[in-house]
N, C-alpha and C positions, 0 to 999 in steps of 0.2 A: 341738808342745811338749806338753808332761808335765805331767797333771794328777794329782791326788789329793785324798781327802775329807777334810775336818778335822773333830771334833767342835767346834760351839760351843755352848752354851747346851742344848736339849733333842731338837737335830735336827743331823743332816747337813748342813752344806753346802760349797759347794767354797770352796777355798785359790786364790784368779785368781793371777796373774802378776803381771807388773810396777805397784808402788807401788797394791798391797791389800795387806793385811793378814798377815802372817805369825806362824807360831806361837813359842810361848817363853814364859816365866815370868809375861810383863807382855801386856798387850794394847797394842805399842807399834808403830801400820802404820810398814811401810819407807818412806822421804823420798827416793826417787828418780824422780820424776817430775819432768823437768828442766823447765824456763822453754821452750827448742825444743820437745820431746814436747805443751805446752800448745801453744804457737802451732799445731805441725800441728794437732791436734785441733778447736782454734778457729777453721781453716778453714770447717769444717761451719757453723759459726755466719755467715760469711760469704756462703753459697752461702742461707741463710734470710733474711739481709737484704735483698739482693736482691730476693729475691722478693716474701717479707712488706712491706720497707717503702715498696717502688713500690707493691705495691696500697693500701696503708693510704695514701699519700701521691698517690695521682693515678688509684684507678681512680673513684671519686667525681666528679675531674673530670671524666673520659675520659667517663665514660656520660652524665652532668646537660650538662654544654658541648664538649662536642665530638657527642654522639649524642646531644642532647636528652631522656634520659631522665629521668624524674619523680625525683628527689633520694629522697624516699620509696620509691619503685620501687626503687631501686639500693640504699639504705640495708636494705631490706628481703632482698635478693634474697644482697646480701652477708650479712647474719645468720642467713641462713636454715642454714649449714652446721652451728651449733652442734647443731640437732636430731641429725644424723649425727655430729659429733666425740664427743656425750654417753655415745653407745657405742661408736664406733669407739676410739678414745684409751685407756680404759680396758683396752680388748680387747687393744688390741696391746700394751700392757703387759703384762697378764696373758701372751701369747702369747710376747712377748719373754721375761721373767723363766723360762718353762717350756719352751724351745727348746731340743730336743736335737738339737744338730750339730755335725759336726766342723767345719765355720764358726763358731760360737758362736753366740750371744745376740743380737746386735747387729748385726753385719755385712751378716749374711745378707740384712737387712729395709734396713737403711740404703741400700744400692745403688738397686733397681730404685725403691725412694720417691724417692731424689733427683733419677732423670730425669724421673721421671712428674713431681715439681712441675717442674722446669728446662722441659719442654716443654707444661704449661699455662698457666708463666707468660708464654711468647709467644703462647699461641693465646687467652687472656684480652683481649690485644687485638686479637686480628683478627678482628674477628666479619664473617663470611660477608657478601658488597655485599647478595645478597637481604633480608636481615635490617635494614637501615638502613634506617629511615625508618617503621618500625614499631614502636609501644612496647613492646608484652606480647611478639613473639618478641625484642626484644633483653632484657628484663627475663629469660625461662627463658633463652638463650642464656648467661647470665653467671651465671644461678643453676648451671646445671649446672656448668659449665668452672669455678666457684668449689669446687664438692662435689671432683670431682675432680681439681682441683689439691689440697683439703683434705688427702683420701684420701694424695695421694704426699708431701705434708706430714706426716702422722701416719704412714707407714711410716718417714718418714728421722727426723723429729725424737722420738719416741720412745724408742727405740735409742738414738740420739744421746745426749740425756739420763743416761739412765743409765748407758752408756761412762764417761762423766766422771765418775758418782758412784762407778764401780769405781777409775778411772785414780787414784784419789789418795783418801786415808782421814787424811790430815793437815787437823787441825781449821784451820788457817790457809793449807793448801793450797787447801782445799777453796775457801775465800777468792779465794785467788791466780789459782785455774781459771776460776771464773765471773768474775773480774774479766777476766781476757784475754778471755775471749767477748764479754763486750760491750764492749772497748777493739775489738775485729775485727768484731764487729758493725756499731758506728758507723765505725768506718771504712771499711767496704763502703759502707755508708749515705750517707758524706761522699762517697767518690770515684764512685757508683751516682746514687740517689736525688737530692742534694743538688746535684751537678755537672749533672745530667739538665735544670735550668730554663735554664743558659746555655750547655749545649749542644742540645740537640734541641728549646725551646723557644719562639726567637726569634720575637716578632709579624710578619708576614706583608702589610707592609701595613698598613692598618686591622684586620688581625684578628687578638687574641691565639694566641699560641700555645698556649694551653690550647684554642683551639679547634678546632684540627687534627687531625686522624685520626690524620692517619697518623705525626703527631710522637711520639705512643705507640707505634705501634709498631715504628719506628727503635730507638727506647729499647726495648722490649720484645726484639728481636732480640739486641739487646747484652749484657741483663740476662740473658736463657738461655743463652745462651753461655759467660759468666763461671759460672752457677750448676753446669753442668757441671763446666767447671775444679775449683772449687770443692769439689764432693763427691766427684771422684776424688783430689782430694788427699788431702783429709781421711779417707777409706777407706782406703788404699793406706796412709799412713803411720802412721793407730793401727792397723791390722789385728794388729800385734806382742801385741797386750791380748785379740785373742781367746782363745775358750779351746774346748779339743774339750769340749764336753759331752755327750757319748754315753753317758757309765758314769757319768754322777752319779744319785747318788741323789735322787728326786723331794720333795716335800714330803710326799706322801700317794698312795696310790693310787688317789683320787677326784678326777678331773677335770672335765671338761664346764663346764657352766652353775653347776653351784653351789659349785665351785673358783671359778669367776671371783668370782661374789656372792660368797664369802665373802670372798677376795682385798680385792676392792674394799670392801664394807660397814668391812669392819676398818681398813682406811688411813682412810677417810671419819670413821671412830669416832676416831679417835686424836686427842686432842683438841689435842697442841702441831698438827701436820702440819693439822687444821682451822683454827687461829687464821689460821696464815701463808697458807691458800690463801683467806682470805673477806680477806686484807691484799692479797695478788698482785692477787684480783678486784676490791677497788676500786682500787687503783694502775692497771693496765692498761684500766680501764672509763676512766680519766680521761686516763689516757695516750695512748689511739686518739681518744676525743672530743677531744682537743684538737688529735693530731694531724692528724685530720679535716677539723676545722674552721679550724685557721691556714692551709689551704691555701687556704681562700676568702679568709680573712682578708689574707692577701696582697697575694690579689687585684683586694676589694671595698674594704676597711675600710683598709689601709695605703695600696691604690693604687700595689704596689711596679714596679719595671722587670724584667725577667730577671734581670738582673746581681746586684736587690737580693735577688728573692727569693734567687738562691740561695746571698748572703751569710747573709740570714735563718738559709736553711735548714741551711748550712754549720756555722753558729754553734751549732745544735742538737746537730748531729754529735757536733762538739767537746768542746761541755760535757759530754756523757754518755758521753763517753768519758772526761773528765776527773773526772767523776763516779766512774768504775768505777775508777780511777785512786790515786785515793784513799778509796777505803774498804776498801782493804788495811790502810795504816796505820789507819782510823779504827777497823777491826771486831777490830783487835789493841789500842788501846787500849781502847773502850769497851765491847768485844766487839759481836755481831752486832746484838743488839736494837738497845742504846743508839748504832752506827751507822746505823740505817734510821731512829729518830726525828730523829737530826740532819738526815738527808739528807728527811724527809717537810717539817720545819720551813723548809728552806729552797725547795723546789718553792712551798710554800705562800704564802710572801714574796713571792715573786718576784714571781708572778700578779698576786699580789694588789696591787703596785706598778704592773704592768702595766696595772692596770684605773686604778690613781688616776692617771695621767698619760694615757691615751688617752680612756676614759668622760667624763671629768668635764670636756675640753677644755684640761685644763693646759697640756698638751702640743699642740700642734696637728698633724697625722698630717702635714705639708709643713715644721715645724719646721724653722729650718736657726739654725744660731751662726756671727756675721762673726766671727774671729779675725784681728787684724791684715789683713785684708782676703782674707781665707780663711774661704770658705762652708762651716761642716761640717754633716752632715748630722744633728741633733739627733736628729728623732724616731727614725730610722732605728738609729741608736747607742745608742738609750736602749730603742728593740723590743728588739733584737737581745740585749741585756745581760740585760734582764728575762726572756726565751726563754727564754736560754741557762740563768739560774739553774734554771728550773724544770725543766729537763732536767737539768743538773748534779744537784738532788738527785735524779731520778728515775734517775740514774745511781749514783749512791751505794746505792739500796735492793735494784734488780732484781736484781742479782746476788747481796748478799746473801739475799735472798729465794731462789734455788736453793740456796744453801750451805747455809739454814736446812733447806729439807726435806732434805736430803743427812743433815744432822746426826741430824735425825730420825728417815730410815729405818736410820739407824745404830743409834741407840736401839732400835727395834722387833728387829734383827739383833741385840743381845747380850742384851736380855730372852728371846726367844723363838729364837735361831739359825737363825733363816726370813730369808734375804735376798727383797727387795722392791725392788732400785732402781727395777727397772719399770714396780712398778705405784703406786710415789711420784713418780716423773715423771710418769707419764700421768695422775693423777689433779692434779700440778699444772701440766700443761699443758693438762688440759680447764679449771679456773680460767680459766688464762689465755683459751683461746679461748672461754668463754662470757663472756670479759670482754669481747674483741674482738667479736663478735657483736652482743650486748645495745648495746656504744656507738657501732660502727657504726647497727645498727638504729635509734639515739635521736639518731643526728647528724641523719642524714635529715631523719626527722621534726620534729625540731627547726626546720631549716631549709625544711619546707614550713611548720611553726608561726610563723614570724617572718616570711612571706611570699619568701622566694627564689623568684625566677622562674627558668623555662629556657624554651627552644622549641626541637618537632625541625625547627622550617624556619626559614629567616634567620637576619639577624646576634643576638648577645647580647644581650638585653632589660635594661634599666637597672633597678637598683635602687635601691629608694627610701632616704632618711637613714635614714627608722625602722629600716628592715632592717637597715642596714648597721650601727648603732647596736647594735642586740642581737646582731648577727653578733657584733659584737669582746665585748659581753658574754656571750656562752656562750663563747666562747675562753678569755679570761681566770679566769672562775670555775668554771668547771666541773672544772677541774683539782685547784683549790684545794680545791675543798668533798669532792670524793674521796677525795683525798692526807690530808687529815683523818680523815675517814671510817678509811682504811687505819691510821692510829696508832693509834685507838683498838682497832682489833682486835688490834695485837702488842703491846697492853700485855699481854696476857694470856699469850704466851706464853713457857716457863719452861726451855728448852733453852738453858745455857750453857755454856763450857767447862768448868769446874769439875765440873757433872754427868756430863757425855761423859766425861772421864776419870775421873771414879769408878766409873763403868760400865767402862768396857776396863780398868782395874784388877783387877775385880773376875771379870769373863770369865772368867779360865782355872779359877777354883776353881767354876764351874756345870759346867764338862766333867766 
């Protein structure tokens, strides 16, 4: 691919290939990034979905119910990766932005990162036999394997998100691309972790499917193989957007840690980006808290069968995909900020309804509704609908928050002439990872606090009625509280389509 350097603002930045800004008398991006290209790009999110949603959904259950690890230790091992990601993700964004290579700045890292992520997503379920029955040995294995897996995720995810920022700079195209990503993420989640309940976790005699370690290993093998396929499809079919960056002018001659610190501190000080980072931190903390606890809620609070668990889990995936689909027309009508507020309100109200139905005893956990002699599982229907409403709202908010950061990154480029898509995407990702680590740690210790019991040996212990009620309260109310805090943060976000278009029109005058 032929490349050249054009002047924008006060510095020299590359003119990218298809789907990014072209020169002219007005700052109007080309809009040739088709639906098919967006769909192929989104295969990368299918890989991420299988790995991460599989871990979010089943790792705590695996290490507590099947291997007998304390929930507190399991949550700690899953959360410690944030200490590594606090360094590795911003560093990866800086490295990716400043890479000079014939293979470009993104794909060079996505391939090894994706393969490493897939391999570790299998090994995290394949705990060596000599470690079984030794709690601290299991803890250290989980912690180390999780750190290596997260390193692979960083190598793949940070350049992958930055690539999406570069593939389209159309204001609505960004929302469309992120919505398609979210829909594909949920599709993989539905056909993977959601259906895993029915495929891999059937009860064997009196033993629950979630207490059998081999079931998790079979699931992990299938997910790992599919992850490799999705990674390769994404890399092969988006390689046309790579750019030979060997001859591009660097931002400055100074490099090393000083340059890295300057880049990242500048992004964190960007007031509009900061509010999005706080917003996504709160939203993701709530999502992962609910996601981690709802698996226990299926088993202990609602006492669902394997098929009912699959229906409940699948409903969340479908709802989140529908939310992403709705986010596109909603953003056109209300702009991104307004659409996000709508999504937040839907999430809050849905979980509050679940709390009203089930915590008060208004709807018994096994309630049925007899209609013309047919028994309708009323409790299951109300639970699935209420839970789906919570995830529908998140499906609206999450892809739009990524599009918001892409907008903020472009505002920075228009004002300074310096492109930092990798940097902005890395700090956004770090906010998500910190939320994930914190929420998994808190979820684990919340289970300890309410008295949730596990056993290294013997049958799974019976939980007390107070423990079960507290489990439901944590699941239903934590997500609503954190969604409300997120809406407070996003109130201060200022970037909108009028502001962005005005800067685009003014950009040629700065050259």
